[in-house]
C-alpha positions in Angstrom: 39.2 -71.8 28.5 39.2 -68.0 28.6 36.1 -66.5 30.2 33.9 -64.4 27.9 33.2 -60.8 29.0 30.0 -60.5 31.1 27.1 -59.3 28.9 26.4 -55.7 29.8 24.7 -52.5 28.7 26.9 -49.8 27.1 26.0 -46.2 26.7 25.6 -44.7 23.1 24.8 -41.2 21.9 21.1 -41.9 22.2 20.4 -44.9 24.4 22.2 -48.1 25.5 23.1 -51.2 23.7 23.5 -54.8 24.9 27.1 -56.0 24.5 27.6 -59.8 24.1 31.0 -61.3 23.4 32.4 -57.7 23.2 30.0 -56.7 20.4 26.6 -55.0 20.2 23.9 -57.6 20.0 20.4 -57.3 18.6 18.0 -59.6 20.5 15.8 -61.5 18.0 13.9 -63.3 20.7 11.0 -65.5 21.4 9.4 -66.4 24.7 8.5 -69.9 25.5 5.2 -71.0 27.1 5.4 -70.7 30.8 6.3 -74.3 31.7 8.3 -75.3 28.7 11.8 -74.7 30.2 11.2 -76.9 33.2 11.8 -80.0 31.1 14.8 -80.8 29.0 12.9 -83.7 27.5 10.2 -81.3 26.2 12.8 -78.8 25.0 14.7 -81.4 23.0 11.8 -81.5 20.6 11.7 -77.7 20.5 15.2 -76.5 19.9 15.3 -77.4 16.1 12.1 -75.4 15.6 13.5 -72.4 17.4 16.6 -72.5 15.3 14.6 -72.9 12.1 12.5 -69.8 13.0 15.7 -67.6 13.2 15.5 -66.8 16.9 18.9 -66.0 18.4 17.7 -65.6 22.0 15.0 -67.5 23.9 13.1 -66.0 26.9 12.5 -68.8 29.3 11.0 -69.1 32.8 12.8 -70.4 35.9 10.4 -70.8 38.8 11.1 -70.6 42.5 9.1 -73.8 43.1 11.4 -75.7 40.7 14.8 -74.7 42.1 13.9 -74.6 45.9 11.1 -77.3 46.3 12.2 -77.7 50.0 13.5 -74.6 51.9 17.3 -74.4 51.8 17.6 -77.3 49.3 18.3 -76.3 45.7 17.9 -78.3 42.6 19.5 -77.0 39.4 19.8 -80.3 37.5 17.0 -79.7 35.0 18.0 -76.0 34.6 21.6 -77.0 33.8 20.4 -79.4 31.1 18.3 -76.9 29.3 20.9 -74.1 29.5 23.5 -76.5 28.1 21.2 -77.5 25.3 20.6 -73.9 24.4 24.3 -73.4 24.3 24.8 -76.4 22.1 22.2 -75.1 19.6 23.9 -71.7 19.4 21.1 -69.8 21.2 21.4 -67.2 24.0 18.9 -67.0 26.9 17.1 -64.4 28.8 15.9 -66.1 32.0 12.6 -65.0 33.6 12.6 -65.3 37.4 9.1 -66.5 38.4 9.7 -65.8 42.1 7.1 -64.1 44.3 5.1 -62.9 41.4 3.9 -64.0 38.0 1.1 -62.2 36.2 0.2 -60.4 39.4 -0.2 -63.7 41.3 2.0 -65.9 43.4 1.3 -69.3 41.9 5.0 -70.2 41.2 6.2 -70.0 44.8 7.2 -73.2 46.5 4.7 -75.3 48.5 6.4 -74.4 51.8 5.7 -70.7 51.0 2.1 -71.3 49.9 1.1 -73.1 53.1 2.6 -70.6 55.6 0.5 -67.4 55.5 1.9 -66.2 58.9 5.5 -66.1 57.7 4.5 -65.3 54.1 1.4 -63.1 54.4 -1.1 -62.7 51.6 -2.7 -59.7 50.0 -6.2 -59.0 51.3 -8.8 -57.7 48.8 -12.1 -56.0 49.4 -15.0 -58.1 48.3 -16.7 -56.6 45.3 -20.2 -57.0 46.8 -19.3 -55.8 50.3 -16.3 -53.6 50.3 -15.9 -54.0 54.1 -15.3 -57.7 53.8 -11.8 -58.9 53.0 -10.8 -61.9 50.9 -7.4 -63.6 50.8 -5.8 -63.4 47.4 -3.3 -65.8 45.8 -0.7 -63.0 46.0 2.1 -62.6 48.5 2.1 -59.3 50.2 5.1 -57.0 49.5 4.7 -55.9 53.1 5.8 -59.3 54.3 9.6 -59.1 54.8 9.7 -62.9 55.1 8.6 -63.3 51.5 11.0 -60.7 50.2 14.1 -62.1 52.0 13.3 -65.7 51.1 12.8 -64.7 47.4 16.0 -62.7 47.5 18.0 -65.7 48.9 16.6 -68.0 46.2 17.3 -65.5 43.4 20.8 -64.8 44.6 21.5 -68.6 44.8 20.2 -68.9 41.2 22.5 -66.1 40.0 25.5 -67.6 41.7 24.7 -70.9 40.1 24.4 -69.3 36.6 27.7 -67.6 37.2 29.4 -70.8 38.2 28.1 -72.9 35.3 27.7 -70.3 32.5 30.2 -67.5 33.2 32.7 -68.9 30.7 30.1 -69.2 28.0 27.7 -66.2 28.4 24.7 -68.3 27.2 22.5 -66.3 29.6 22.7 -62.7 28.7 20.0 -61.0 30.7 17.6 -61.7 33.6 14.0 -60.7 34.2 13.2 -60.2 37.9 9.6 -61.3 38.6 6.8 -61.1 36.1 4.1 -58.5 35.7 3.9 -57.6 39.4 1.0 -55.8 41.0 -2.3 -56.4 42.9 -5.0 -58.0 40.8 -8.6 -57.6 42.0 -8.3 -54.3 43.9 -6.4 -51.1 43.7 -4.2 -52.0 46.7 -3.4 -54.5 49.4 -5.8 -54.2 52.4 -4.1 -56.6 54.7 -3.0 -55.7 58.2 0.6 -54.9 57.3 -0.5 -52.9 54.2 -3.0 -50.9 56.2 -0.4 -50.0 58.8 2.0 -48.8 56.0 -0.8 -46.8 54.4 -1.6 -45.1 57.8 2.0 -44.0 58.3 3.5 -40.7 56.9 4.5 -40.8 53.2 8.1 -41.9 53.1 10.5 -39.0 53.0 12.5 -40.3 50.1 9.3 -40.4 48.0 8.3 -36.9 49.0 11.7 -35.6 48.2 11.6 -37.3 44.8 8.2 -35.9 43.9 9.3 -32.4 45.0 12.7 -32.5 43.3 11.9 -34.3 40.1 8.4 -33.0 39.4 9.3 -31.4 36.1 11.0 -34.6 34.9 8.0 -36.8 35.6 6.4 -38.1 32.4 3.2 -36.5 31.2 1.0 -39.4 32.3 2.1 -39.1 35.9 1.6 -35.3 35.9 -1.8 -35.7 34.3 -2.9 -38.1 37.0 -1.6 -36.0 39.9 -1.8 -32.4 38.7 -2.3 -31.2 42.3 0.9 -32.7 43.6 3.1 -29.7 42.8 6.0 -28.5 44.9 3.9 -26.2 47.2 1.0 -28.6 47.9 3.4 -31.4 49.0 4.4 -29.3 51.9 0.9 -29.6 53.3 0.6 -33.4 52.7 1.9 -35.8 55.3 -0.2 -38.9 54.9 -1.3 -41.0 51.9 -4.9 -40.1 52.3 -4.1 -36.4 52.2 -2.7 -36.6 48.7 -6.2 -36.2 47.3 -7.4 -36.9 43.7 -8.6 -40.2 42.5 -8.2 -42.7 45.4 -7.5 -45.6 43.0 -4.5 -43.7 41.6 -3.2 -42.9 45.1 -3.5 -46.6 45.9 -1.5 -47.4 42.7 1.2 -44.9 43.6 1.4 -46.4 47.1 1.7 -50.0 45.7 4.2 -48.9 43.0 6.5 -47.5 45.6 6.5 -50.7 47.7 6.6 -53.1 44.8 9.6 -51.2 43.3 11.5 -51.5 46.6 10.6 -55.2 47.0 11.7 -56.1 43.5 14.8 -53.9 43.8 15.8 -55.8 46.9 15.6 -59.1 45.0 17.4 -57.7 41.9 20.2 -56.3 44.1 20.7 -59.6 45.8 21.1 -61.3 42.4 23.5 -58.7 41.1 25.8 -59.1 44.0 26.2 -62.7 42.8 26.4 -62.1 39.1 25.7 -58.6 37.6 24.0 -59.5 34.4 21.6 -56.8 33.0 18.3 -57.0 34.8 14.8 -55.7 34.2 11.2 -56.3 35.1 8.3 -56.5 32.7 4.9 -54.8 33.0 1.3 -55.8 32.2 -0.1 -52.8 30.5 -3.4 -51.1 31.1 -5.8 -50.8 28.2 -7.5 -47.4 28.4 -8.6 -45.2 25.6 -5.3 -43.5 25.5 -3.2 -46.6 25.4 -5.3 -49.2 23.6 -4.6 -50.2 20.0 -7.8 -49.2 18.3 -7.4 -52.1 15.8 -6.9 -54.8 18.4 -9.8 -56.9 19.8 -11.3 -56.1 23.1 -10.7 -58.8 25.7 -11.7 -59.5 29.3 -8.1 -59.3 30.6 -6.7 -55.8 31.2 -8.7 -52.6 31.5 -8.0 -49.1 32.5 -8.5 -49.2 36.3 -5.8 -50.2 38.8 -6.6 -53.7 40.0 -8.2 -54.7 36.7 -4.6 -54.7 35.5 -2.0 -55.3 38.3 -2.0 -52.2 40.4 1.5 -51.1 41.3 3.3 -52.5 38.3 5.5 -50.3 36.2 2.8 -48.8 33.9 3.5 -45.4 32.4 1.5 -43.6 35.2 4.0 -44.8 37.8 7.1 -45.5 35.6 9.0 -42.7 37.3 8.5 -44.3 40.7 9.9 -47.6 39.5 12.9 -45.9 37.8 13.8 -44.1 41.1 13.1 -46.8 43.6 14.3 -49.9 41.8 17.8 -48.8 40.8 19.1 -52.3 40.7 17.0 -52.8 37.6 18.6 -51.5 34.4 15.1 -50.7 32.9 11.4 -51.3 33.1 10.0 -53.2 30.1 6.5 -53.2 28.6 4.6 -56.2 27.4 2.7 -55.1 24.3 -0.3 -57.1 23.2 -3.3 -54.8 22.8 -1.8 -51.4 23.2 -0.7 -48.9 20.6 2.7 -50.3 19.8 4.6 -47.2 18.8 3.1 -45.0 21.5 4.1 -47.6 24.2 7.6 -47.8 22.8 8.0 -44.0 23.1 6.6 -44.0 26.7 9.2 -46.6 27.8 12.1 -44.6 26.5 11.4 -42.2 29.4 14.4 -40.8 31.1 16.4 -42.3 28.2 16.1 -45.9 29.6 16.6 -48.6 26.9 13.7 -50.3 25.4 13.0 -54.1 25.4 9.7 -55.8 24.5 9.8 -59.1 26.4 6.3 -60.2 25.4 4.2 -59.3 22.4 1.9 -60.8 19.7 3.3 -63.6 17.6 1.2 -63.1 14.5 2.0 -61.0 11.4 0.3 -58.0 12.9 2.8 -58.1 15.8 5.8 -59.0 13.6 5.4 -55.9 11.4 5.6 -53.7 14.5 9.1 -54.8 15.6 10.4 -52.6 12.8 9.2 -49.5 14.5 10.7 -50.6 17.8 14.1 -51.3 16.2 14.2 -48.4 13.8 12.7 -45.6 15.7 13.2 -46.4 19.4 16.6 -48.2 19.6 15.0 -51.4 20.9 17.4 -53.9 22.4 15.1 -56.8 21.3 11.6 -58.2 20.9 10.1 -61.5 21.9 6.8 -62.8 20.7 5.1 -65.1 23.3 4.5 -68.8 22.9 7.0 -69.5 20.1 7.6 -73.1 21.0 4.1 -74.0 19.9 4.4 -72.6 16.4 6.2 -74.3 13.5 8.8 -72.1 11.6 6.8 -72.3 8.4 3.7 -70.9 10.2 5.6 -68.1 12.1 5.8 -64.7 10.4 8.8 -64.0 12.5 10.8 -66.6 10.6 10.9 -64.1 7.6 11.2 -60.9 9.6 14.0 -62.1 11.9 15.9 -63.5 8.9 15.9 -60.0 7.4 16.8 -58.3 10.7 19.6 -60.8 11.4 21.1 -60.2 7.9 21.1 -56.4 8.4 21.7 -56.3 12.2 25.2 -54.8 11.8 23.7 -51.7 10.1 20.7 -51.5 12.4 22.9 -51.6 15.5 25.3 -48.9 14.1 22.3 -46.7 13.3 20.8 -47.2 16.8 24.0 -45.8 18.3 23.8 -42.6 16.3 21.4 -39.6 16.7 18.5 -39.5 14.2 20.0 -42.0 11.8 17.0 -44.4 11.2 13.2 -44.7 11.2 11.2 -47.9 11.5 7.5 -48.2 10.4 4.7 -50.6 9.4 1.6 -50.4 7.2 -1.3 -52.7 8.3 -3.9 -54.3 6.1 -6.7 -52.1 5.0 -9.8 -52.3 7.2 -12.9 -54.1 5.9 -14.5 -50.8 4.8 -11.4 -50.0 2.7 -10.0 -47.3 5.1 -6.3 -47.1 5.7 -5.3 -47.5 9.4 -1.7 -46.5 8.7 -0.6 -43.1 7.8 2.4 -42.3 5.5 5.6 -41.4 7.4 7.1 -38.0 6.9 10.6 -37.5 8.4 13.9 -35.7 7.7 17.5 -36.8 7.6 20.0 -34.0 7.2 19.5 -32.4 3.8 16.5 -34.6 2.8 12.8 -34.8 3.6 11.4 -38.3 3.2 7.9 -39.5 2.4 7.4 -43.2 3.2 4.2 -44.8 2.0 2.7 -48.0 0.8 4.1 -49.4 -2.5 1.4 -50.1 -5.0 0.2 -49.0 -8.5 -3.0 -51.0 -9.2 -5.2 -53.3 -7.2 -5.6 -53.2 -3.4 -2.7 -51.8 -1.3 -1.1 -54.4 0.8 0.7 -54.4 4.2 4.3 -53.2 4.5 7.1 -52.8 7.0 10.7 -51.7 7.2 13.4 -49.3 8.1 15.3 -46.5 6.5 18.9 -45.8 7.6 21.0 -42.9 6.6 24.5 -44.4 6.1 26.1 -41.2 4.8 24.9 -37.7 3.8 23.3 -38.9 0.6 23.3 -42.7 1.1 20.2 -44.4 2.4 19.8 -48.1 3.3 16.3 -49.4 2.7 15.2 -52.6 4.5 11.8 -54.3 4.3 8.9 -54.8 1.9 5.7 -53.2 0.7 6.7 -49.5 0.8 8.3 -46.8 -1.2 10.4 -43.7 -0.4 10.3 -40.3 -2.0 13.0 -37.7 -1.4 12.9 -34.0 -1.5 15.9 -31.7 -1.0 15.6 -29.3 1.9 17.8 -26.7 0.2 15.8 -23.7 -0.9 17.9 -23.4 -4.1 16.8 -26.9 -5.2 14.5 -26.9 -8.3 14.6 -30.6 -8.9 15.1 -33.7 -6.8 15.6 -37.2 -8.3 17.2 -40.6 -7.7 20.8 -40.7 -8.7 21.3 -44.5 -8.0 19.1 -47.3 -6.7 20.6 -50.7 -6.1 19.2 -54.0 -4.8 21.6 -55.3 -2.2 22.2 -58.5 -0.3 24.6 -59.2 2.7 27.4 -61.6 2.6 29.9 -62.0 5.5 28.3 -59.0 7.1 28.9 -56.7 4.1 26.6 -55.3 1.5 27.0 -56.4 -2.1 25.1 -55.2 -5.2 22.7 -57.7 -6.8 20.9 -55.5 -9.4 20.8 -51.9 -10.6 17.2 -50.7 -10.3 15.4 -48.1 -12.3 12.3 -47.5 -14.4 9.3 -49.5 -12.9 11.3 -50.0 -9.7 11.5 -46.3 -9.2 8.1 -45.3 -10.5 9.9 -43.7 -13.4 12.4 -41.9 -11.2 9.9 -40.7 -8.5 10.4 -43.1 -5.7 12.6 -45.9 -4.4 10.2 -48.9 -4.3 10.6 -51.9 -1.9 7.9 -54.2 -3.3 5.8 -56.7 -1.4 6.2 -60.4 -1.8 2.9 -60.8 -3.6 1.7 -57.4 -4.9 -1.8 -57.0 -6.2 -1.9 -56.2 -9.9 -5.6 -55.4 -9.9 -6.0 -57.2 -13.2 -3.8 -54.7 -15.1 -2.4 -56.4 -18.2 1.2 -55.0 -17.8 3.3 -56.4 -14.9 4.9 -53.1 -13.8 4.7 -54.0 -10.1 7.4 -56.5 -9.2 7.6 -59.0 -6.3 10.1 -58.5 -3.5 13.4 -60.3 -3.5 16.1 -59.5 -0.9 14.2 -56.7 0.9 17.5 -54.7 1.0 18.4 -51.8 -1.2 20.6 -48.7 -1.3 19.4 -45.3 -2.7 21.1 -42.1 -3.5 18.9 -39.0 -4.1 20.3 -35.9 -5.7 19.1 -32.3 -6.3 19.7 -29.7 -8.9 20.4 -26.2 -7.6 19.6 -22.8 -9.1 
């Protein structure tokens, strides 16, 4: 058979897009529980549920301990079975390499690595009650070259195997290198090798980067290190001389070394099979970043070491982008953070956005529309999808609508300022609205996007507006309405010229109904109703339920 083109990232006017089978591809993904992909027997029960929930790509872990249980002896039998099964079910894969690190720890390394701390040294942490005492952590030290080289060999062997068994099919379309790296339990590694590195002069390549790229650093980095300007760096030779918050200096130190470690592994894999590669990041949950509507939990926090210190969080994202060039981008896992703000932060330096882990509930599902519509997201993946039935997953409905309209979403993502995505959450218990209306502009038009309701309690909403042509707007989603206003100073009236419910067949839009009257609030707004709008006991049914969730609207203006 003829080999398919290797999946790759292609530049657009505003970002990059994933190309699969020579066409732009929107990842409608879901991540399995950590151990699910280690068993084809288990997965045989899961595949039909994944298809039924409208996923097109599954994020699945491959662990170092599974493929190299004995050093130098590789076992790919179970992996081949699950990759082949995914292919047979018409699903693509993003494989997650659980090598040296998973969730800031090293629990997925093989036994022969775990029991040899001399060859594979561990991170040392300061004891909380006595900071001079050191404790051995369940984390490989990035300062142990034996760990880095052994991991790189295993990952390169994995990539070569994927090339050999999947190159003609392109079932595997992307790779995640490690998982949520960083030191948990302290702001940095205090082992012997780490202490030696910390006592040495700051590496020249880092100094030159800070000096030469200072104005390009993101705002979070510059806020954390305001004293590291071009002149002060000339007087700073050692890490301890950097000044400022010691924990942030520790995080910078660890980020530099983690990035180089992961880059070495990614580069080894790319030499064997150059699929797109990224690493994911456990976020910190400070006041600036936390979703104010999300519950507080024990995991996370705002201090390095409470979250994995040295991972690619916004405060050191620039360091990762510079010192891990073999990675195509750094990706955020978004559970308890402000979703849209985090998306914006990870488009820094115009890197593409992918959300490889996120909430799997309705609250999380609504948010993917913002990622796809406003931040050119390559794809999203709620976590733990194999333990939810399709009928119980909100993503079943959301992904069905995204899949149906993906051709238009992908086209809009490749153009400058052609789409906006949004969501409206449930009202809070006290009746306050946590979601503000969206005001934006496309060419000749100002748009106001708000919840769609007349009587009763306003419900949640989500969607995307795409400008197809100058006066043609594609509306996707439910529970919102759009009002238009001409930006021309001569306009003395703006109205709706045509509003049509649409559906998609064979990738093309077709008209289902002509909409007017109640569906336009008597000509004032294009309404995309919710599935079950609240009538508030009003005796006239002027609020209609949603149907296709797709419509086309043409505004018009009268000029003086």
